[in-house]
VOVEX-382589 format. One record per residue (C-alpha): x, y, z; residue in one letter. Coordinates in steps of 0.2 Angstrom, whole numbers, plus 5000, padded with zeros to 4 digits. Layout:
XYZA...
REM end
This chain:
467051374917M468051214912W469251324903S469751434917F469851294927I471351204913V472051374913A472051394929L472851194930S474151244916V474551394925L474951294943L475951174935L477051294925F477351374944I477551214952A478951184936A480051374939V479851314958L480451154956C481751204943A482451354956V482451214966R483451114956A484751224950A485151294970Q485351114976T485750964963A487250894966R488050914948T488151054935P487450914924Q486150854936G485251024936A485651094920V484650924916G483150954928W483051124923V482851074904V481650934907F480551034920L480251174910L480051094894S479050944899V477951014917P476750884918W478250734916A479550834924G478550894941V478050724949P479650664944L480550774952Y479550744968L479950574969F481850574960L482750734962G483750744974H484950834984H486150814996R485250735014F486150865025T484950785042G485750615041Y487350715047R486850725063V487250545066A488850575062R488850715075R488050595087E489550475085S490950595084E491650545101R491650365092V492550435082V493850525089Q494250375100G494550265088I495950405078K496450415098T496650225097Y497650225081S498950315087Q499550145094H499050055077I499550165064R500350105050P502250105049A502750225034P503750065026E502449975025T501350095015L501750104996T500350214991M499650404998N498250355009V497850505015K496450535000P495450375008F495450445027E494950625022A493550555011I493150415025A493550535041N494350365047L496250325049P496850175042V497450045053L498549915056K498349715063G497049655050N496449505039E495449475028A494749335015K493949345000L492049234999L491849234979V489949144979D488549134988G488648994997E490249035003A489549175007T488149145018F489048975025G490349095033A488649215039I487949075046F489549015055D489749145061A487949205069L488349055077D489849075086A489049275092A488949265110Q488249445113D487649535099Y487349545081I486949695070L486349645054I485849755039Q485549695021F484949815007Y483649685003I483249525010V482049405005R480649295014A481249165002D482248975007D483749105012L482949225017G482149115032L483649015035R484449195041L482849245050Q483049065058A484949095063K484449255069L482849175081I484149045088E485549155091A484249305102A483349115110A485449095118R485549275125G486449355110V485549535107K484949555090V484849715078R484149695060F483949835050M483349825030T483249945016D481250005016A481350014994V482649864992G481549765003S479849834999Y479149654996H479849585013L478049515022P477649605040N477549445046S479349395044Y479749555054Y478349495067E479249345069D481049415071M480249545085R479249425094S480849315097A481649455106G482549525090I482649725091D481849755074V481949925062V479949905055M480350015037P478550105042A479350175058D481050215051Q481550415052R481650505035G480950625023P479250585020K478450745011F479750734997R479450534993F481150514993Q481150354988L483050394981N483950384994Y484250214998R485450125010N486250005001H487649915013R487849745017K488549745034T488549615048V489549635064V489649505075I490349545095D491349705086G492649565081I492149475065T491149585051G490649575032F490549665021I490249645000G489049654987G487749494991H486049524998N484949395005V484049324992G483949124983D484549214969E486149254977Y486449084977L486349064959G484448974961L483649104950D483649004930P483249194924K485049244930F486049074933G487749064943R487849254951W489449314954R489649404968D491149434982T490949495002H492449495011M492449415030R493549565040I494349545056S495449675067G495249875073P494349905055I492749805062V492449945074S492450075061Q491149935049L490249945067Q490250135066L489350155051I487950015057F487650135074V487550305064E486250195052D485450135069W485450325075H484750395058W483250255057A482850235074R483350385082D484350265096E486150295102D486950115102L488750205107L488850155124D488049955122E489449895108L491349845109N492349965103W494149865106A494049745092A495949665094P497349655083D497349505075V499249525073G499249525052D499949665045N498649725033A498149905033N496549965028A495050065031V493250085029I492450215017V490550235019A489950365008T488250445006G486950585002P487450665019G489050695015D489550855012T490850824996T490450704984E491350554993T490850434981G491450474966S493150554974M493350384982M493750294963F494450444957F495950424971S496050254966A496150274946I497350424949A498750324964A498650184949A500350164942Q500450004936E498449954933R496749974940I495549834936W493749884940L492249774943A490349844943S488649774938P488249954932Y489350094923F488550254923V490150354930P489950534932D491450654923I492650664934D492650464934V492850454914M494150594914T495050494927A494750324917L495550394901T496950504911N497550344916A497250234900A498350374893M499650374905R499950174901G499050104916V498349934914D496249994916V495249864915R493249874919L492349704920L490249714919V488849604915P488449554899D486949494905V485549614907I484949644924D484249824924H484049874907K484350064906M485950054916P486249924906W485950024891L486650174896A488450104899A488850074880F488550284877A490050274888Y491150114881F491750194866D492750324872E493650244887I493950114874I494750214863E495950304875A496450114880G495450034894V495049864891K493049804894V492749644897Y491149584898R490449414911Y489649294903T489749144918D488049204925G487449374933F488949474937M488649584955H490149614961Q491049774967K493049764969A494449844963F496449824964V497749954960V499249904958D500049784969H499349904985T497649934986L496149814986A494149844988A492849754990V491049824997G489549914990T489950034977T489450044960N490250144947L488750254943D487850404948N486550304959R488150224970S489050424969F487550534974R486050424981L486250264990N487250255007F488550145004E490250075011A491750005003M493249905012A494949975006L496449845011F497949935005F498949795006D500049654995A499349495000D497549554998V497949644982A498649454976A496849374981D496049514972L497149464959D496649304956E495149334957M494849454944F496149344933Q494649214933V493249324929D494349394915F494649224912E492349204912N492249354900S492449444882Y493249594876E492149714871L492949764852V491249804845K491049994844P489050054848L488850104831A489149924825L487949874842Q486049804836P484749944834A484249914852F485749954859V486350104847R484550194848Y484350144867G486150194876A485950384869P484050394878L484650314894A486350414895R485050564896L484350494911V486350434918S486050554933P484550484941I485150304935L
REM end
């Protein structure tokens, strides 16, 4: 009897592995991911099947409903943009690929202020919260109930007390340890909170893999914030493990704030099945500056590989230089090819990554890619003045970008991300200055993988095997 049960269990496990393998072959977002899952599922079904149920990733088709619901606002923005389209002579780069990826137009009349550490970022955000008159939209991937998190909570409660409508949202995975009391205290104060347990989503596959990694603050539809900081004391450099936390946020104003607001509305609609379109201000004014900009939001609900394509388009457009900063470097084949091709064309390609370990697997996997790009002429800089977490890039003297998207498969295909792209020489100059300081606090990697310590030599190739899900 026992042998029959064992044989039946093995048979059912193998059938499940075959079904999962077929599903992976049909729906995986890349050929590499499909092959990896099929081989893993059929060779080690006892481990492959449960991991696939948790980590197998496909296109998140249900999320597209949110964009369809907000299409009238998209069309309104596009119609309005006819009056605030950049003059052709102010564009020294072809912006069409970025507009196609964003499904939104590049708009003129915007302004950006770089915020290059936690004190500057949250000081600016708290000032904006204090100045809010009508409403606040706020979303972070990670919120902690530490000193910074409680200070944020207090600011939101104060705003609600003076009649400002506050809507608060965070990611259920990123903020897993945030206690229910944090949410309940805000709800008791009249803040509209999306509770993680109440969020809509595909629960039947335990899809913890889809995460909303965006960090968005919008004040009255006029002022916005986007960047790499989450809400936690470590982002102020107060964690002794990491020390100084090097991150970048951006304060934006002008018509693209409406685009950032639109992304929040779509996320809110998905989480709550609630339409905010008619309750918000969609006429963010031209601030008089001539900065051209667009918000590029990407995620697993997109029908094409928008995250990877954004980087590919930026790298392909570079004529003189492209400098990129990312805490994680686990790229796909297309981005690897674009980087090596740019370096071979004579473009000054620099990649800034942290020397400090945050998450060990992606940190190790990156070493499996460095030799190839360095051989092609890419310069890899490892940041040593604390932990470097920023997501930013600058192309020539034309394009500057700050946001939430990392140079890895997770950001390309699994996370919901957003970047603010400015086609403006002044903003590019600000990022140039920022990068120069970061390079001074880094060293150039010249030692190949073969000469790295043993745990890196042997760990990097193994980590690369699971790169499609890192």
